[in-house]
mmCIF file of the C-alpha atoms, coordinates in Angstrom:
data_MODEL
# 
_entry.id   MODEL 
# 
loop_
_atom_site.group_PDB 
_atom_site.id 
_atom_site.type_symbol 
_atom_site.label_atom_id 
_atom_site.label_alt_id 
_atom_site.label_comp_id 
_atom_site.label_asym_id 
_atom_site.label_entity_id 
_atom_site.label_seq_id 
_atom_site.pdbx_PDB_ins_code 
_atom_site.Cartn_x 
_atom_site.Cartn_y 
_atom_site.Cartn_z 
_atom_site.occupancy 
_atom_site.B_iso_or_equiv 
_atom_site.pdbx_formal_charge 
_atom_site.auth_seq_id 
_atom_site.auth_comp_id 
_atom_site.auth_asym_id 
_atom_site.auth_atom_id 
_atom_site.pdbx_PDB_model_num 
ATOM 1   C CA . MET A 1 1   ? 120.950 136.705 97.557  1.00 0.00 ? 1   MET A CA 1 
ATOM 2   C CA . ALA A 1 2   ? 118.636 133.971 96.179  1.00 0.00 ? 2   ALA A CA 1 
ATOM 3   C CA . SER A 1 3   ? 121.513 131.509 95.881  1.00 0.00 ? 3   SER A CA 1 
ATOM 4   C CA . THR A 1 4   ? 122.578 132.219 99.474  1.00 0.00 ? 4   THR A CA 1 
ATOM 5   C CA . LYS A 1 5   ? 119.020 131.549 100.610 1.00 0.00 ? 5   LYS A CA 1 
ATOM 6   C CA . LYS A 1 6   ? 118.933 128.220 98.711  1.00 0.00 ? 6   LYS A CA 1 
ATOM 7   C CA . ILE A 1 7   ? 122.294 127.199 100.174 1.00 0.00 ? 7   ILE A CA 1 
ATOM 8   C CA . LEU A 1 8   ? 121.026 127.966 103.698 1.00 0.00 ? 8   LEU A CA 1 
ATOM 9   C CA . GLN A 1 9   ? 117.828 125.994 103.026 1.00 0.00 ? 9   GLN A CA 1 
ATOM 10  C CA . LYS A 1 10  ? 119.787 122.966 101.766 1.00 0.00 ? 10  LYS A CA 1 
ATOM 11  C CA . THR A 1 11  ? 122.171 123.190 104.725 1.00 0.00 ? 11  THR A CA 1 
ATOM 12  C CA . PHE A 1 12  ? 119.234 123.369 107.136 1.00 0.00 ? 12  PHE A CA 1 
ATOM 13  C CA . ILE A 1 13  ? 117.509 120.388 105.480 1.00 0.00 ? 13  ILE A CA 1 
ATOM 14  C CA . ILE A 1 14  ? 120.694 118.293 105.592 1.00 0.00 ? 14  ILE A CA 1 
ATOM 15  C CA . ALA A 1 15  ? 121.375 119.247 109.220 1.00 0.00 ? 15  ALA A CA 1 
ATOM 16  C CA . SER A 1 16  ? 117.779 118.436 110.174 1.00 0.00 ? 16  SER A CA 1 
ATOM 17  C CA . GLY A 1 17  ? 117.975 115.074 108.445 1.00 0.00 ? 17  GLY A CA 1 
ATOM 18  C CA . LEU A 1 18  ? 121.234 114.192 110.198 1.00 0.00 ? 18  LEU A CA 1 
ATOM 19  C CA . ALA A 1 19  ? 119.810 115.269 113.545 1.00 0.00 ? 19  ALA A CA 1 
ATOM 20  C CA . PHE A 1 20  ? 116.733 113.097 112.936 1.00 0.00 ? 20  PHE A CA 1 
ATOM 21  C CA . LEU A 1 21  ? 118.863 110.060 112.045 1.00 0.00 ? 21  LEU A CA 1 
ATOM 22  C CA . GLY A 1 22  ? 121.038 110.649 115.091 1.00 0.00 ? 22  GLY A CA 1 
ATOM 23  C CA . MET A 1 23  ? 118.003 110.871 117.347 1.00 0.00 ? 23  MET A CA 1 
ATOM 24  C CA . MET A 1 24  ? 116.758 107.559 115.961 1.00 0.00 ? 24  MET A CA 1 
ATOM 25  C CA . THR A 1 25  ? 120.002 105.552 116.018 1.00 0.00 ? 25  THR A CA 1 
ATOM 26  C CA . VAL A 1 26  ? 121.527 106.615 119.347 1.00 0.00 ? 26  VAL A CA 1 
ATOM 27  C CA . PRO A 1 27  ? 118.667 105.231 121.507 1.00 0.00 ? 27  PRO A CA 1 
ATOM 28  C CA . MET A 1 28  ? 118.633 102.021 119.471 1.00 0.00 ? 28  MET A CA 1 
ATOM 29  C CA . LEU A 1 29  ? 122.371 101.529 119.928 1.00 0.00 ? 29  LEU A CA 1 
ATOM 30  C CA . THR A 1 30  ? 122.071 102.299 123.634 1.00 0.00 ? 30  THR A CA 1 
ATOM 31  C CA . MET A 1 31  ? 119.248 99.792  123.961 1.00 0.00 ? 31  MET A CA 1 
ATOM 32  C CA . LEU A 1 32  ? 121.238 97.103  122.152 1.00 0.00 ? 32  LEU A CA 1 
ATOM 33  C CA . ARG A 1 33  ? 124.291 97.740  124.315 1.00 0.00 ? 33  ARG A CA 1 
ATOM 34  C CA . GLY A 1 34  ? 122.122 97.692  127.443 1.00 0.00 ? 34  GLY A CA 1 
ATOM 35  C CA . ASN A 1 35  ? 120.634 94.313  126.495 1.00 0.00 ? 35  ASN A CA 1 
ATOM 36  C CA . ALA A 1 36  ? 124.090 92.903  125.800 1.00 0.00 ? 36  ALA A CA 1 
ATOM 37  C CA . ASN A 1 37  ? 125.380 94.127  129.160 1.00 0.00 ? 37  ASN A CA 1 
ATOM 38  C CA . GLN A 1 38  ? 122.276 92.848  130.942 1.00 0.00 ? 38  GLN A CA 1 
ATOM 39  C CA . ASN A 1 39  ? 122.665 89.387  129.384 1.00 0.00 ? 39  ASN A CA 1 
ATOM 40  C CA . GLN A 1 40  ? 126.323 89.302  130.419 1.00 0.00 ? 40  GLN A CA 1 
ATOM 41  C CA . THR A 1 41  ? 125.544 90.217  134.017 1.00 0.00 ? 41  THR A CA 1 
ATOM 42  C CA . GLU A 1 42  ? 122.576 87.858  134.311 1.00 0.00 ? 42  GLU A CA 1 
ATOM 43  C CA . ALA A 1 43  ? 124.239 84.816  132.776 1.00 0.00 ? 43  ALA A CA 1 
ATOM 44  C CA . PRO A 1 44  ? 126.574 84.011  135.706 1.00 0.00 ? 44  PRO A CA 1 
ATOM 45  C CA . SER A 1 45  ? 123.788 84.331  138.274 1.00 0.00 ? 45  SER A CA 1 
ATOM 46  C CA . GLN A 1 46  ? 121.517 81.789  136.571 1.00 0.00 ? 46  GLN A CA 1 
ATOM 47  C CA . GLY A 1 47  ? 121.523 78.495  138.412 1.00 0.00 ? 47  GLY A CA 1 
ATOM 48  C CA . THR A 1 48  ? 123.359 79.873  141.435 1.00 0.00 ? 48  THR A CA 1 
ATOM 49  C CA . GLN A 1 49  ? 122.013 80.425  144.915 1.00 0.00 ? 49  GLN A CA 1 
ATOM 50  C CA . PRO A 1 50  ? 120.942 83.980  145.765 1.00 0.00 ? 50  PRO A CA 1 
ATOM 51  C CA . THR A 1 51  ? 123.148 85.918  148.149 1.00 0.00 ? 51  THR A CA 1 
ATOM 52  C CA . ALA A 1 52  ? 121.998 86.942  151.630 1.00 0.00 ? 52  ALA A CA 1 
ATOM 53  C CA . ALA A 1 53  ? 121.305 90.485  150.415 1.00 0.00 ? 53  ALA A CA 1 
ATOM 54  C CA . GLU A 1 54  ? 119.246 89.162  147.493 1.00 0.00 ? 54  GLU A CA 1 
ATOM 55  C CA . ILE A 1 55  ? 117.283 86.904  149.846 1.00 0.00 ? 55  ILE A CA 1 
ATOM 56  C CA . GLU A 1 56  ? 116.505 89.840  152.133 1.00 0.00 ? 56  GLU A CA 1 
ATOM 57  C CA . GLN A 1 57  ? 115.376 91.891  149.156 1.00 0.00 ? 57  GLN A CA 1 
ATOM 58  C CA . LEU A 1 58  ? 113.223 89.004  147.898 1.00 0.00 ? 58  LEU A CA 1 
ATOM 59  C CA . LYS A 1 59  ? 111.704 88.608  151.380 1.00 0.00 ? 59  LYS A CA 1 
ATOM 60  C CA . ALA A 1 60  ? 110.790 92.296  151.405 1.00 0.00 ? 60  ALA A CA 1 
ATOM 61  C CA . ILE A 1 61  ? 109.252 91.967  147.949 1.00 0.00 ? 61  ILE A CA 1 
ATOM 62  C CA . ALA A 1 62  ? 107.289 88.882  149.041 1.00 0.00 ? 62  ALA A CA 1 
ATOM 63  C CA . GLU A 1 63  ? 106.022 90.705  152.145 1.00 0.00 ? 63  GLU A CA 1 
ATOM 64  C CA . GLY A 1 64  ? 104.836 93.569  149.942 1.00 0.00 ? 64  GLY A CA 1 
ATOM 65  C CA . TYR A 1 65  ? 102.885 91.172  147.740 1.00 0.00 ? 65  TYR A CA 1 
ATOM 66  C CA . GLU A 1 66  ? 101.441 89.485  150.831 1.00 0.00 ? 66  GLU A CA 1 
ATOM 67  C CA . LYS A 1 67  ? 100.172 92.853  152.080 1.00 0.00 ? 67  LYS A CA 1 
ATOM 68  C CA . VAL A 1 68  ? 98.490  93.470  148.730 1.00 0.00 ? 68  VAL A CA 1 
ATOM 69  C CA . LEU A 1 69  ? 96.937  89.999  148.886 1.00 0.00 ? 69  LEU A CA 1 
ATOM 70  C CA . GLN A 1 70  ? 95.501  90.745  152.335 1.00 0.00 ? 70  GLN A CA 1 
ATOM 71  C CA . ARG A 1 71  ? 93.490  93.562  150.743 1.00 0.00 ? 71  ARG A CA 1 
ATOM 72  C CA . GLU A 1 72  ? 92.872  91.848  147.401 1.00 0.00 ? 72  GLU A CA 1 
ATOM 73  C CA . PRO A 1 73  ? 93.176  88.055  147.780 1.00 0.00 ? 73  PRO A CA 1 
ATOM 74  C CA . ASP A 1 74  ? 92.658  87.342  144.080 1.00 0.00 ? 74  ASP A CA 1 
ATOM 75  C CA . ASN A 1 75  ? 94.968  90.012  142.651 1.00 0.00 ? 75  ASN A CA 1 
ATOM 76  C CA . PRO A 1 76  ? 96.742  88.119  139.820 1.00 0.00 ? 76  PRO A CA 1 
ATOM 77  C CA . ASN A 1 77  ? 99.694  90.522  139.651 1.00 0.00 ? 77  ASN A CA 1 
ATOM 78  C CA . ALA A 1 78  ? 100.391 90.143  143.373 1.00 0.00 ? 78  ALA A CA 1 
ATOM 79  C CA . LEU A 1 79  ? 99.966  86.364  143.178 1.00 0.00 ? 79  LEU A CA 1 
ATOM 80  C CA . GLN A 1 80  ? 102.369 86.162  140.250 1.00 0.00 ? 80  GLN A CA 1 
ATOM 81  C CA . GLY A 1 81  ? 104.908 88.407  141.973 1.00 0.00 ? 81  GLY A CA 1 
ATOM 82  C CA . LEU A 1 82  ? 104.698 86.376  145.179 1.00 0.00 ? 82  LEU A CA 1 
ATOM 83  C CA . VAL A 1 83  ? 105.227 83.123  143.269 1.00 0.00 ? 83  VAL A CA 1 
ATOM 84  C CA . GLU A 1 84  ? 108.225 84.563  141.425 1.00 0.00 ? 84  GLU A CA 1 
ATOM 85  C CA . ALA A 1 85  ? 109.788 85.914  144.632 1.00 0.00 ? 85  ALA A CA 1 
ATOM 86  C CA . ARG A 1 86  ? 109.327 82.639  146.481 1.00 0.00 ? 86  ARG A CA 1 
ATOM 87  C CA . LEU A 1 87  ? 110.701 80.614  143.578 1.00 0.00 ? 87  LEU A CA 1 
ATOM 88  C CA . GLN A 1 88  ? 113.752 82.871  143.392 1.00 0.00 ? 88  GLN A CA 1 
ATOM 89  C CA . MET A 1 89  ? 114.267 82.405  147.139 1.00 0.00 ? 89  MET A CA 1 
ATOM 90  C CA . GLY A 1 90  ? 113.993 78.651  146.681 1.00 0.00 ? 90  GLY A CA 1 
ATOM 91  C CA . ASP A 1 91  ? 110.812 78.476  148.803 1.00 0.00 ? 91  ASP A CA 1 
ATOM 92  C CA . LEU A 1 92  ? 108.971 75.988  146.626 1.00 0.00 ? 92  LEU A CA 1 
ATOM 93  C CA . ALA A 1 93  ? 106.502 74.951  149.321 1.00 0.00 ? 93  ALA A CA 1 
ATOM 94  C CA . GLY A 1 94  ? 105.602 78.601  149.898 1.00 0.00 ? 94  GLY A CA 1 
ATOM 95  C CA . ALA A 1 95  ? 104.938 79.087  146.183 1.00 0.00 ? 95  ALA A CA 1 
ATOM 96  C CA . ILE A 1 96  ? 102.309 76.334  146.006 1.00 0.00 ? 96  ILE A CA 1 
ATOM 97  C CA . ALA A 1 97  ? 99.360  78.214  147.589 1.00 0.00 ? 97  ALA A CA 1 
ATOM 98  C CA . PRO A 1 98  ? 99.607  81.339  145.377 1.00 0.00 ? 98  PRO A CA 1 
ATOM 99  C CA . MET A 1 99  ? 100.198 79.129  142.329 1.00 0.00 ? 99  MET A CA 1 
ATOM 100 C CA . GLU A 1 100 ? 97.008  77.211  143.111 1.00 0.00 ? 100 GLU A CA 1 
ATOM 101 C CA . LYS A 1 101 ? 95.095  80.507  143.282 1.00 0.00 ? 101 LYS A CA 1 
ATOM 102 C CA . LEU A 1 102 ? 96.587  81.566  139.938 1.00 0.00 ? 102 LEU A CA 1 
ATOM 103 C CA . THR A 1 103 ? 95.531  78.300  138.310 1.00 0.00 ? 103 THR A CA 1 
ATOM 104 C CA . LYS A 1 104 ? 91.995  78.817  139.650 1.00 0.00 ? 104 LYS A CA 1 
ATOM 105 C CA . ILE A 1 105 ? 91.922  82.368  138.249 1.00 0.00 ? 105 ILE A CA 1 
ATOM 106 C CA . TYR A 1 106 ? 93.367  81.257  134.888 1.00 0.00 ? 106 TYR A CA 1 
ATOM 107 C CA . PRO A 1 107 ? 92.206  77.654  134.368 1.00 0.00 ? 107 PRO A CA 1 
ATOM 108 C CA . GLU A 1 108 ? 92.907  77.892  130.617 1.00 0.00 ? 108 GLU A CA 1 
ATOM 109 C CA . GLU A 1 109 ? 96.643  78.524  131.149 1.00 0.00 ? 109 GLU A CA 1 
ATOM 110 C CA . GLU A 1 110 ? 98.304  75.121  130.777 1.00 0.00 ? 110 GLU A CA 1 
ATOM 111 C CA . GLY A 1 111 ? 101.723 76.573  131.612 1.00 0.00 ? 111 GLY A CA 1 
ATOM 112 C CA . LEU A 1 112 ? 100.537 77.531  135.085 1.00 0.00 ? 112 LEU A CA 1 
ATOM 113 C CA . LYS A 1 113 ? 99.175  74.042  135.691 1.00 0.00 ? 113 LYS A CA 1 
ATOM 114 C CA . GLN A 1 114 ? 102.434 72.510  134.496 1.00 0.00 ? 114 GLN A CA 1 
ATOM 115 C CA . LEU A 1 115 ? 104.494 74.778  136.729 1.00 0.00 ? 115 LEU A CA 1 
ATOM 116 C CA . LEU A 1 116 ? 102.290 73.970  139.733 1.00 0.00 ? 116 LEU A CA 1 
ATOM 117 C CA . ALA A 1 117 ? 102.683 70.238  139.060 1.00 0.00 ? 117 ALA A CA 1 
ATOM 118 C CA . ALA A 1 118 ? 106.455 70.658  138.682 1.00 0.00 ? 118 ALA A CA 1 
ATOM 119 C CA . ILE A 1 119 ? 106.696 72.608  141.951 1.00 0.00 ? 119 ILE A CA 1 
ATOM 120 C CA . LYS A 1 120 ? 104.680 69.964  143.807 1.00 0.00 ? 120 LYS A CA 1 
ATOM 121 C CA . LEU A 1 121 ? 106.840 67.216  142.300 1.00 0.00 ? 121 LEU A CA 1 
ATOM 122 C CA . GLN A 1 122 ? 109.997 69.087  143.304 1.00 0.00 ? 122 GLN A CA 1 
ATOM 123 C CA . VAL A 1 123 ? 108.738 69.474  146.886 1.00 0.00 ? 123 VAL A CA 1 
ATOM 124 C CA . GLU A 1 124 ? 108.011 65.736  147.045 1.00 0.00 ? 124 GLU A CA 1 
ATOM 125 C CA . ASN A 1 125 ? 111.339 64.789  145.377 1.00 0.00 ? 125 ASN A CA 1 
ATOM 126 C CA . PRO A 1 126 ? 113.996 67.397  146.248 1.00 0.00 ? 126 PRO A CA 1 
ATOM 127 C CA . GLN A 1 127 ? 116.718 65.555  144.283 1.00 0.00 ? 127 GLN A CA 1 
ATOM 128 C CA . LEU A 1 128 ? 115.004 66.452  140.973 1.00 0.00 ? 128 LEU A CA 1 
ATOM 129 C CA . PRO A 1 129 ? 116.209 69.531  139.050 1.00 0.00 ? 129 PRO A CA 1 
ATOM 130 C CA . PRO A 1 130 ? 114.234 72.692  139.871 1.00 0.00 ? 130 PRO A CA 1 
ATOM 131 C CA . PRO A 1 131 ? 111.264 73.538  137.641 1.00 0.00 ? 131 PRO A CA 1 
ATOM 132 C CA . GLN A 1 132 ? 111.511 76.114  134.870 1.00 0.00 ? 132 GLN A CA 1 
ATOM 133 C CA . ASN A 1 133 ? 109.465 79.216  135.667 1.00 0.00 ? 133 ASN A CA 1 
ATOM 134 C CA . PRO A 1 134 ? 107.260 80.246  132.719 1.00 0.00 ? 134 PRO A CA 1 
ATOM 135 C CA . LEU A 1 135 ? 106.229 83.333  134.680 1.00 0.00 ? 135 LEU A CA 1 
ATOM 136 C CA . ALA A 1 136 ? 109.743 84.727  134.462 1.00 0.00 ? 136 ALA A CA 1 
ATOM 137 C CA . PRO A 1 137 ? 110.785 86.629  131.340 1.00 0.00 ? 137 PRO A CA 1 
ATOM 138 C CA . THR A 1 138 ? 112.481 84.426  128.781 1.00 0.00 ? 138 THR A CA 1 
ATOM 139 C CA . GLU A 1 139 ? 115.459 85.222  126.609 1.00 0.00 ? 139 GLU A CA 1 
ATOM 140 C CA . PRO A 1 140 ? 115.197 84.717  122.844 1.00 0.00 ? 140 PRO A CA 1 
ATOM 141 C CA . ASN A 1 141 ? 118.331 82.532  122.807 1.00 0.00 ? 141 ASN A CA 1 
ATOM 142 C CA . ASN A 1 142 ? 117.066 80.301  125.608 1.00 0.00 ? 142 ASN A CA 1 
ATOM 143 C CA . GLN A 1 143 ? 118.684 76.903  125.227 1.00 0.00 ? 143 GLN A CA 1 
ATOM 144 C CA . GLY A 1 144 ? 116.356 75.447  127.878 1.00 0.00 ? 144 GLY A CA 1 
ATOM 145 C CA . GLY A 1 145 ? 114.660 72.848  125.711 1.00 0.00 ? 145 GLY A CA 1 
ATOM 146 C CA . GLY A 1 146 ? 111.103 73.844  124.825 1.00 0.00 ? 146 GLY A CA 1 
ATOM 147 C CA . THR A 1 147 ? 110.317 76.119  121.937 1.00 0.00 ? 147 THR A CA 1 
ATOM 148 C CA . GLU A 1 148 ? 106.944 77.237  123.214 1.00 0.00 ? 148 GLU A CA 1 
ATOM 149 C CA . SER A 1 149 ? 106.658 80.191  125.525 1.00 0.00 ? 149 SER A CA 1 
ATOM 150 C CA . THR A 1 150 ? 103.809 80.361  127.964 1.00 0.00 ? 150 THR A CA 1 
ATOM 151 C CA . PRO A 1 151 ? 102.130 83.755  128.024 1.00 0.00 ? 151 PRO A CA 1 
ATOM 152 C CA . THR A 1 152 ? 101.954 85.427  131.376 1.00 0.00 ? 152 THR A CA 1 
ATOM 153 C CA . PRO A 1 153 ? 98.413  85.769  132.633 1.00 0.00 ? 153 PRO A CA 1 
ATOM 154 C CA . THR A 1 154 ? 96.667  89.054  132.057 1.00 0.00 ? 154 THR A CA 1 
ATOM 155 C CA . GLN A 1 155 ? 94.184  90.622  134.371 1.00 0.00 ? 155 GLN A CA 1 
ATOM 156 C CA . PRO A 1 156 ? 90.592  89.829  133.286 1.00 0.00 ? 156 PRO A CA 1 
# 
């Protein structure tokens, strides 16, 4: 009877340990596979023009941020979202005003000032390559030149 009880206890401990390891590894593997799939699907779209459906979606997103900015003109999250949407649409001139507000809110952020200068330069000289957006999330294997990443502004 005592040996049967010990065998059941050992079996339960082993099963619990395996269940714990399974619960820890399955989400990690799923996350790694999800990142790999996401990188594969995003890679072809980089550097290409957005489709008509994507432009309509970006316009709707931009309108939503504009509505927020009507209520809260200095909302940094809405300003950042509006800049990102307009840059993705290719509306560089439309991204200047919210970028200027962001640089006034976060004067210590050099990356914002650099992006604003690059956008203005691009508007003046359309034949130049488009500016890199430090507001957008960066990939760890980014081959885009610089090694520094500019932190996104946080709400004060």
